[in-house]
Structure formats: structure tokens, C-alpha cells
TORPA-4810 file (N, C-alpha, C, O; in nm, 3 decimals):
<nodes>
NODE_1_2.453_-0.638_-0.080_2.425_-0.730_-0.134_2.283_-0.777_-0.136_2.247_-0.837_-0.035_M
NODE_2_2.173_-0.759_-0.253_2.066_-0.782_-0.291_2.095_-0.949_-0.299_2.197_-1.012_-0.326_T
NODE_3_1.962_-0.991_-0.262_1.935_-1.155_-0.230_1.827_-1.132_-0.341_1.756_-1.034_-0.365_T
NODE_4_1.836_-1.236_-0.391_1.684_-1.273_-0.488_1.544_-1.254_-0.413_1.464_-1.310_-0.488_Q
NODE_5_1.480_-1.208_-0.311_1.404_-1.272_-0.234_1.347_-1.111_-0.214_1.228_-1.088_-0.196_W
NODE_6_1.449_-1.006_-0.221_1.451_-0.892_-0.182_1.316_-0.799_-0.251_1.210_-0.768_-0.199_E
NODE_7_1.379_-0.767_-0.412_1.300_-0.704_-0.490_1.164_-0.761_-0.455_1.079_-0.673_-0.443_P
NODE_8_1.124_-0.880_-0.437_1.000_-0.920_-0.385_0.899_-0.856_-0.306_0.790_-0.799_-0.311_V
NODE_9_1.008_-0.902_-0.215_0.924_-0.845_-0.062_0.951_-0.713_-0.053_0.901_-0.661_0.046_L
NODE_10_1.029_-0.623_-0.140_1.011_-0.486_-0.098_0.882_-0.462_-0.162_0.788_-0.422_-0.093_K
NODE_11_0.866_-0.481_-0.292_0.709_-0.414_-0.371_0.578_-0.484_-0.281_0.471_-0.425_-0.271_D
NODE_12_0.607_-0.637_-0.210_0.470_-0.638_-0.140_0.486_-0.581_-0.054_0.382_-0.519_-0.035_V
NODE_13_0.566_-0.554_0.032_0.542_-0.446_0.151_0.504_-0.324_0.086_0.401_-0.272_0.131_I
NODE_14_0.559_-0.268_-0.006_0.559_-0.127_-0.048_0.381_-0.130_-0.055_0.306_-0.042_-0.012_S
NODE_15_0.337_-0.265_-0.128_0.193_-0.235_-0.174_0.126_-0.273_-0.082_0.018_-0.216_-0.066_E
NODE_16_0.144_-0.323_-0.039_0.054_-0.326_0.119_0.021_-0.211_0.203_-0.087_-0.169_0.244_V
NODE_17_0.168_-0.160_0.221_0.121_-0.026_0.299_0.066_0.101_0.237_-0.008_0.182_0.293_L
NODE_18_0.115_0.106_0.109_0.018_0.189_0.030_-0.111_0.181_0.046_-0.168_0.278_0.095_E
NODE_19_-0.188_0.059_0.007_-0.306_0.051_-0.068_-0.391_-0.008_0.032_-0.511_-0.010_0.004_T
NODE_20_-0.344_-0.074_0.179_-0.438_-0.114_0.261_-0.424_-0.002_0.425_-0.508_-0.001_0.516_M
NODE_21_-0.275_0.092_0.420_-0.264_0.140_0.536_-0.195_0.265_0.503_-0.112_0.322_0.574_F
NODE_22_-0.237_0.304_0.387_-0.241_0.449_0.367_-0.103_0.461_0.356_-0.095_0.567_0.295_F
NODE_23_0.016_0.423_0.374_0.177_0.481_0.416_0.253_0.430_0.296_0.231_0.322_0.241_A
NODE_24_0.361_0.535_0.254_0.450_0.527_0.185_0.584_0.533_0.249_0.629_0.637_0.299_M
NODE_25_0.666_0.389_0.246_0.797_0.422_0.258_0.903_0.343_0.165_0.892_0.245_0.090_V
NODE_26_1.009_0.425_0.202_1.144_0.415_0.140_1.259_0.304_0.177_1.329_0.308_0.279_D
NODE_27_1.266_0.205_0.077_1.405_0.139_0.171_1.513_0.183_0.156_1.536_0.252_0.056_F
NODE_28_1.623_0.157_0.260_1.752_0.207_0.273_1.881_0.121_0.240_1.881_0.003_0.277_E
NODE_29_1.974_0.164_0.184_2.067_0.087_0.176_2.131_0.069_0.307_2.147_0.175_0.369_D
NODE_30_2.174_-0.040_0.368_2.290_-0.093_0.470_2.184_-0.077_0.586_2.065_-0.087_0.556_G
NODE_31_2.225_-0.047_0.738_2.173_-0.064_0.832_2.108_0.098_0.910_2.166_0.207_0.908_D
NODE_32_1.974_0.065_0.973_1.963_0.228_1.001_2.021_0.254_1.132_1.940_0.304_1.210_S
NODE_33_2.135_0.237_1.178_2.229_0.350_1.237_2.163_0.269_1.429_2.135_0.335_1.529_G
NODE_34_2.159_0.104_1.414_2.128_0.062_1.554_1.981_0.069_1.627_1.975_0.045_1.748_G
NODE_35_1.862_0.102_1.553_1.755_0.151_1.557_1.727_0.023_1.623_1.786_-0.083_1.605_E
NODE_36_1.614_0.052_1.713_1.547_-0.051_1.790_1.417_-0.034_1.784_1.370_0.080_1.789_S
NODE_37_1.335_-0.147_1.771_1.201_-0.174_1.727_1.083_-0.194_1.817_1.128_-0.278_1.895_F
NODE_38_0.984_-0.174_1.848_0.902_-0.150_1.964_0.795_-0.295_1.925_0.734_-0.340_2.021_D
NODE_39_0.781_-0.346_1.824_0.706_-0.405_1.760_0.742_-0.511_1.679_0.798_-0.475_1.575_Y
NODE_40_0.722_-0.674_1.700_0.758_-0.770_1.592_0.638_-0.850_1.539_0.556_-0.903_1.614_E
NODE_41_0.635_-0.854_1.439_0.548_-0.962_1.358_0.603_-1.074_1.293_0.708_-1.061_1.229_S
NODE_42_0.544_-1.182_1.301_0.642_-1.270_1.198_0.511_-1.389_1.137_0.406_-1.401_1.200_R
NODE_43_0.531_-1.446_1.046_0.436_-1.544_0.959_0.533_-1.623_0.908_0.627_-1.560_0.860_I
NODE_44_0.541_-1.761_0.902_0.603_-1.805_0.790_0.531_-1.903_0.695_0.419_-1.949_0.711_C
NODE_45_0.612_-1.924_0.601_0.538_-2.042_0.492_0.613_-2.175_0.491_0.736_-2.177_0.476_L
NODE_46_0.532_-2.304_0.509_0.617_-2.379_0.565_0.574_-2.502_0.431_0.481_-2.495_0.349_F
NODE_47_0.693_-2.626_0.449_0.636_-2.755_0.359_0.711_-2.869_0.499_0.750_-2.860_0.616_N
NODE_48_0.698_-2.963_0.398_0.763_-3.054_0.478_0.957_-3.051_0.450_1.025_-3.150_0.478_H
NODE_49_0.987_-2.990_0.423_1.138_-2.932_0.360_1.187_-2.856_0.460_1.305_-2.878_0.489_T
NODE_50_1.124_-2.767_0.526_1.131_-2.676_0.565_1.065_-2.543_0.564_0.978_-2.533_0.477_G
NODE_51_1.084_-2.442_0.635_0.970_-2.297_0.605_1.082_-2.185_0.602_1.198_-2.189_0.645_R
NODE_52_1.002_-2.071_0.531_1.075_-1.959_0.518_0.967_-1.856_0.611_0.848_-1.827_0.600_M
NODE_53_1.070_-1.821_0.699_0.990_-1.677_0.787_0.999_-1.556_0.761_1.094_-1.502_0.704_E
NODE_54_0.872_-1.488_0.811_0.895_-1.338_0.730_0.878_-1.289_0.863_0.787_-1.328_0.936_I
NODE_55_0.994_-1.174_0.911_0.996_-1.112_1.023_0.966_-0.955_0.988_1.044_-0.899_0.911_S
NODE_56_0.863_-0.885_1.039_0.865_-0.769_1.049_0.907_-0.679_1.136_0.850_-0.736_1.228_L
NODE_57_0.971_-0.562_1.203_0.977_-0.534_1.281_0.976_-0.380_1.283_1.061_-0.314_1.223_N
NODE_58_0.862_-0.319_1.365_0.862_-0.167_1.310_0.891_-0.120_1.485_0.902_-0.191_1.585_V
NODE_59_0.897_0.033_1.469_0.861_0.172_1.584_0.711_0.175_1.610_0.610_0.150_1.546_S
NODE_60_0.742_0.215_1.732_0.592_0.194_1.781_0.483_0.325_1.711_0.361_0.328_1.696_G
NODE_61_0.615_0.446_1.671_0.470_0.542_1.607_0.448_0.550_1.505_0.374_0.636_1.457_G
NODE_62_0.541_0.413_1.407_0.471_0.373_1.293_0.364_0.303_1.321_0.255_0.343_1.280_F
NODE_63_0.372_0.201_1.384_0.290_0.090_1.399_0.140_0.154_1.469_0.036_0.094_1.442_A
NODE_64_0.136_0.268_1.553_0.010_0.316_1.540_-0.037_0.412_1.445_-0.152_0.450_1.465_R
NODE_65_0.032_0.467_1.330_0.018_0.532_1.253_-0.101_0.455_1.122_-0.207_0.485_1.065_M
NODE_66_-0.007_0.348_1.124_-0.068_0.298_1.049_-0.210_0.198_1.079_-0.289_0.160_0.992_I
NODE_67_-0.217_0.172_1.200_-0.313_0.126_1.323_-0.442_0.205_1.260_-0.542_0.158_1.207_T
NODE_68_-0.405_0.344_1.284_-0.513_0.448_1.255_-0.548_0.441_1.146_-0.667_0.410_1.140_A
NODE_69_-0.494_0.456_1.035_-0.486_0.471_0.911_-0.561_0.340_0.867_-0.632_0.375_0.772_N
NODE_70_-0.579_0.210_0.889_-0.602_0.067_0.824_-0.759_0.132_0.903_-0.850_0.185_0.840_F
NODE_71_-0.758_0.115_1.019_-0.878_0.122_1.109_-0.987_0.269_1.078_-1.110_0.258_1.076_L
NODE_72_-0.942_0.351_1.065_-1.011_0.495_1.021_-1.022_0.579_1.156_-1.130_0.630_1.186_G
NODE_73_-0.944_0.589_1.213_-0.950_0.630_1.341_-0.842_0.741_1.412_-0.742_0.725_1.342_I
NODE_74_-0.822_0.802_1.471_-0.741_0.928_1.555_-0.621_0.810_1.617_-0.641_0.704_1.677_N
NODE_75_-0.525_0.857_1.587_-0.377_0.824_1.668_-0.391_0.799_1.816_-0.345_0.693_1.859_E
NODE_76_-0.456_0.895_1.910_-0.477_0.863_2.004_-0.605_0.735_2.030_-0.606_0.645_2.114_D
NODE_77_-0.700_0.767_1.930_-0.788_0.651_2.001_-0.709_0.488_1.939_-0.792_0.403_1.910_Q
NODE_78_-0.569_0.450_1.922_-0.546_0.348_1.930_-0.511_0.275_1.982_-0.390_0.277_1.959_V
NODE_79_-0.544_0.152_2.087_-0.519_0.111_2.179_-0.402_0.002_2.166_-0.344_0.008_2.058_G
NODE_80_-0.350_-0.114_2.269_-0.244_-0.156_2.215_-0.302_-0.337_2.176_-0.223_-0.431_2.163_E
NODE_81_-0.403_-0.343_2.169_-0.466_-0.459_2.124_-0.467_-0.399_1.962_-0.386_-0.455_1.889_E
NODE_82_-0.534_-0.313_1.911_-0.545_-0.296_1.779_-0.435_-0.289_1.702_-0.426_-0.342_1.591_D
NODE_83_-0.309_-0.194_1.782_-0.212_-0.222_1.699_-0.130_-0.412_1.696_-0.058_-0.458_1.607_I
NODE_84_-0.156_-0.451_1.769_-0.150_-0.580_1.728_-0.214_-0.674_1.637_-0.165_-0.756_1.559_Q
NODE_85_-0.318_-0.648_1.662_-0.401_-0.710_1.505_-0.358_-0.663_1.422_-0.301_-0.742_1.347_D
NODE_86_-0.355_-0.528_1.382_-0.291_-0.490_1.270_-0.216_-0.473_1.197_-0.220_-0.418_1.087_S
NODE_87_-0.091_-0.549_1.285_0.042_-0.567_1.247_0.007_-0.747_1.213_0.091_-0.803_1.144_L
NODE_88_-0.069_-0.801_1.243_-0.100_-0.924_1.240_-0.165_-0.909_1.085_-0.102_-0.969_0.997_K
NODE_89_-0.267_-0.846_1.052_-0.295_-0.818_0.930_-0.187_-0.767_0.827_-0.165_-0.825_0.721_E
NODE_90_-0.133_-0.673_0.862_-0.023_-0.648_0.777_0.081_-0.771_0.759_0.113_-0.806_0.645_F
NODE_91_0.134_-0.840_0.878_0.192_-0.951_0.812_0.128_-1.089_0.723_0.190_-1.134_0.626_T
NODE_92_0.016_-1.140_0.764_-0.031_-1.182_0.672_-0.044_-1.153_0.538_-0.027_-1.229_0.442_N
NODE_93_-0.087_-0.989_0.541_-0.107_-0.968_0.356_0.034_-0.987_0.285_0.062_-1.037_0.176_M
NODE_94_0.131_-0.919_0.405_0.319_-0.955_0.326_0.319_-1.082_0.274_0.351_-1.113_0.159_V
NODE_95_0.276_-1.167_0.378_0.331_-1.353_0.349_0.269_-1.369_0.244_0.336_-1.417_0.152_G
NODE_96_0.125_-1.338_0.216_0.034_-1.399_0.136_0.053_-1.331_-0.031_0.042_-1.385_-0.142_G
NODE_97_0.085_-1.192_0.010_0.146_-1.131_-0.142_0.260_-1.223_-0.139_0.230_-1.326_-0.198_G
NODE_98_0.383_-1.226_-0.092_0.483_-1.282_-0.114_0.473_-1.439_-0.142_0.557_-1.474_-0.225_Y
NODE_99_0.409_-1.522_-0.103_0.378_-1.661_-0.189_0.320_-1.633_-0.300_0.398_-1.665_-0.390_H
NODE_100_0.199_-1.578_-0.354_0.147_-1.561_-0.464_0.276_-1.499_-0.558_0.277_-1.543_-0.674_V
NODE_101_0.340_-1.444_-0.537_0.441_-1.367_-0.615_0.542_-1.482_-0.648_0.579_-1.492_-0.765_R
NODE_102_0.596_-1.582_-0.540_0.708_-1.645_-0.559_0.670_-1.753_-0.683_0.744_-1.796_-0.771_T
NODE_103_0.539_-1.778_-0.659_0.478_-1.881_-0.671_0.486_-2.034_-0.595_0.445_-2.145_-0.629_S
NODE_104_0.542_-1.995_-0.501_0.547_-2.159_-0.404_0.432_-2.224_-0.393_0.395_-2.209_-0.277_N
NODE_105_0.347_-2.297_-0.460_0.269_-2.347_-0.439_0.305_-2.474_-0.377_0.202_-2.541_-0.366_T
NODE_106_0.403_-2.533_-0.333_0.439_-2.646_-0.226_0.431_-2.579_-0.091_0.418_-2.656_0.004_D
NODE_107_0.436_-2.461_-0.066_0.458_-2.430_0.072_0.305_-2.361_0.122_0.228_-2.294_0.053_Y
NODE_108_0.293_-2.402_0.265_0.156_-2.304_0.321_0.197_-2.227_0.406_0.291_-2.235_0.485_E
NODE_109_0.090_-2.119_0.378_0.112_-1.977_0.462_0.078_-2.041_0.642_-0.003_-2.133_0.658_L
NODE_110_0.130_-1.995_0.730_0.108_-2.027_0.835_0.004_-1.918_0.940_-0.079_-1.874_0.861_G
NODE_111_-0.015_-1.878_1.034_-0.063_-1.804_1.103_-0.022_-1.682_1.151_0.055_-1.714_1.242_I
NODE_112_-0.026_-1.539_1.146_0.075_-1.457_1.177_0.073_-1.418_1.320_-0.038_-1.387_1.362_P
NODE_113_0.164_-1.413_1.398_0.179_-1.357_1.468_0.207_-1.203_1.536_0.205_-1.127_1.439_K
NODE_114_0.225_-1.144_1.628_0.285_-1.018_1.698_0.276_-0.982_1.854_0.190_-1.003_1.940_A
NODE_115_0.397_-0.921_1.854_0.395_-0.883_2.005_0.490_-0.763_2.009_0.580_-0.746_1.928_W
NODE_116_0.456_-0.664_2.134_0.547_-0.586_2.145_0.685_-0.615_2.213_0.680_-0.672_2.322_K
NODE_117_0.794_-0.587_2.167_0.947_-0.628_2.179_0.921_-0.559_2.344_0.868_-0.449_2.359_V
NODE_118_0.974_-0.653_2.471_0.994_-0.577_2.560_1.082_-0.603_2.673_1.090_-0.571_2.792_T
NODE_119_1.158_-0.691_2.570_1.336_-0.783_2.609_1.389_-0.709_2.499_1.281_-0.697_2.441_D
NODE_120_1.451_-0.663_2.442_1.537_-0.594_2.375_1.630_-0.728_2.325_1.649_-0.758_2.208_R
NODE_121_1.683_-0.802_2.448_1.809_-0.909_2.441_1.737_-0.993_2.379_1.791_-1.056_2.288_E
NODE_122_1.627_-1.011_2.404_1.526_-1.182_2.342_1.462_-1.122_2.195_1.377_-1.191_2.139_N
NODE_123_1.496_-1.025_2.150_1.406_-1.024_2.020_1.479_-1.059_1.939_1.601_-1.049_1.926_A
NODE_124_1.351_-1.132_1.842_1.409_-1.187_1.745_1.502_-1.143_1.638_1.562_-1.231_1.576_T
NODE_125_1.521_-1.018_1.607_1.603_-0.985_1.511_1.761_-1.045_1.538_1.836_-1.031_1.634_V
NODE_126_1.775_-1.104_1.434_1.878_-1.234_1.439_1.967_-1.168_1.375_2.073_-1.159_1.438_R
NODE_127_1.967_-1.101_1.237_2.098_-1.026_1.148_2.077_-0.934_1.100_2.069_-0.919_0.978_N
NODE_128_2.061_-0.840_1.194_1.992_-0.672_1.050_2.069_-0.661_0.938_2.013_-0.633_0.832_E
NODE_129_2.196_-0.679_0.944_2.287_-0.679_0.783_2.159_-0.748_0.699_2.100_-0.709_0.598_E
NODE_130_2.142_-0.850_0.769_2.051_-0.959_0.641_1.953_-0.875_0.570_1.942_-0.884_0.448_A
NODE_131_1.867_-0.779_0.654_1.732_-0.729_0.688_1.727_-0.621_0.573_1.834_-0.593_0.519_G
NODE_132_1.615_-0.562_0.533_1.572_-0.435_0.475_1.499_-0.367_0.568_1.395_-0.398_0.626_M
NODE_133_1.589_-0.236_0.576_1.590_-0.137_0.623_1.457_-0.029_0.569_1.478_0.011_0.455_H
NODE_134_1.339_0.018_0.626_1.275_0.065_0.544_1.205_0.250_0.652_1.163_0.251_0.768_F
NODE_135_1.213_0.325_0.595_1.184_0.473_0.633_1.044_0.525_0.599_0.974_0.489_0.504_G
NODE_136_1.018_0.608_0.683_0.885_0.699_0.598_0.896_0.854_0.652_0.914_0.904_0.763_C
NODE_137_0.886_0.881_0.583_0.940_1.042_0.571_1.067_1.091_0.608_1.080_1.205_0.652_F
NODE_138_1.193_0.989_0.587_1.285_1.056_0.599_1.350_0.963_0.746_1.468_0.953_0.782_G
NODE_139_1.229_0.906_0.807_1.276_0.851_0.971_1.320_0.673_0.942_1.270_0.593_0.862_E
NODE_140_1.394_0.662_1.007_1.352_0.452_1.008_1.310_0.443_1.061_1.329_0.494_1.171_P
NODE_141_1.164_0.330_1.019_1.041_0.294_1.071_1.043_0.155_1.096_0.960_0.107_1.173_V
NODE_142_1.137_0.077_1.035_1.109_-0.100_1.042_1.222_-0.145_0.976_1.320_-0.080_0.942_G
NODE_143_1.193_-0.286_0.956_1.319_-0.386_0.939_1.237_-0.537_0.911_1.162_-0.594_0.990_L
NODE_144_1.273_-0.577_0.787_1.182_-0.680_0.708_1.318_-0.820_0.727_1.423_-0.763_0.696_A
NODE_145_1.336_-0.900_0.746_1.396_-1.010_0.729_1.294_-1.113_0.669_1.176_-1.133_0.696_L
NODE_146_1.387_-1.181_0.567_1.353_-1.352_0.523_1.447_-1.424_0.582_1.563_-1.385_0.581_L
NODE_147_1.401_-1.571_0.658_1.496_-1.639_0.682_1.434_-1.785_0.578_1.319_-1.775_0.536_Q
NODE_148_1.507_-1.899_0.545_1.520_-2.009_0.525_1.574_-2.080_0.589_1.696_-2.097_0.583_Y
NODE_149_1.473_-2.155_0.687_1.507_-2.288_0.768_1.497_-2.400_0.760_1.403_-2.432_0.688_L
NODE_150_1.560_-2.493_0.808_1.556_-2.640_0.728_1.446_-2.723_0.823_1.418_-2.841_0.798_P
NODE_151_1.400_-2.663_0.912_1.260_-2.753_0.979_1.133_-2.656_0.934_1.113_-2.538_0.909_D
NODE_152_1.045_-2.806_0.942_0.913_-2.754_0.907_0.791_-2.680_0.979_0.676_-2.650_0.948_G
NODE_153_0.888_-2.664_1.106_0.754_-2.627_1.221_0.790_-2.445_1.236_0.895_-2.383_1.249_K
NODE_154_0.650_-2.405_1.228_0.677_-2.241_1.284_0.609_-2.263_1.394_0.507_-2.322_1.431_C
NODE_155_0.714_-2.181_1.449_0.739_-2.117_1.594_0.613_-2.037_1.623_0.602_-1.975_1.729_S
</nodes>
């Protein structure tokens, strides 16, 4: 089932990955077959009535590839801090693009966060079937989620 936010978020993710990270992705129907993701990044848009939270979950290989592309270095030169920094940049660009395209002027953009998922049980992926799975070269590499939450606090 397509929600009203999916086409906008798909366009923003595709545009950011293509123009800034030199990566092409395809969005897939259904789930990715229970893929686990190595990194998660998150940004929220908030106001006094609630918040929208965008969560981007990606595989380690994809995170390393887009980081190398973004920094203009070889993948073997990419460190853990580089990956987390580039994922924050990616998430910030996606959050900002979504904010602009939806014209939600009463919302403010929060500060992006990124981390390596070390405990699968505590990963933030709350409802995979509600997310948008994306792949690169036919391989599942990521999941994007957008949730509307009633509190205005960014975690």
C-alpha cells in the first residue's frame, strides 16, 4: 500500500544518492526478505504538535560505497567515523529535501544521528512492512521509514 509520503521520499532519496553520492537505487515492492542492516541514521522534523521521523537503514557495503563516492576516495580508505559522518550528511540532505518538497513550514529540521547497529534486537526498525526497501545493482541495500509521532521531542 502506497502512502502519500512515499513518492516524495523516494524522489528525495534517489536525487540525493544520485547527485551527491553517485549511486543509483531502485525501490522494491514488499519486504527485502528479512535483510538486516548494519547502519541506521535518523532525523526528525518537529513542531509543537508532534514530529515526523525519517529513519534510513543501510547495509555495511552500501554505506562504505556511498561514503567513498562522497569523499572521492577508495573504499579501502574509508573508516568507521567517515561512514557515520557521511550517513549523517545523507540523512540531513534527505530530511531537508523532504521538508522543502512538502512545504511543511511549521516544522523545524532536527540534527541527524547515525550509528552502527550492533544489537539487532534494539534496532529502531519498528515496522519493516511500512518502510520502503531499496536496492542497488539488484541487491537489497536499504530501508527508509517515515513515522508521524504525537510528541514533539526528537530523540
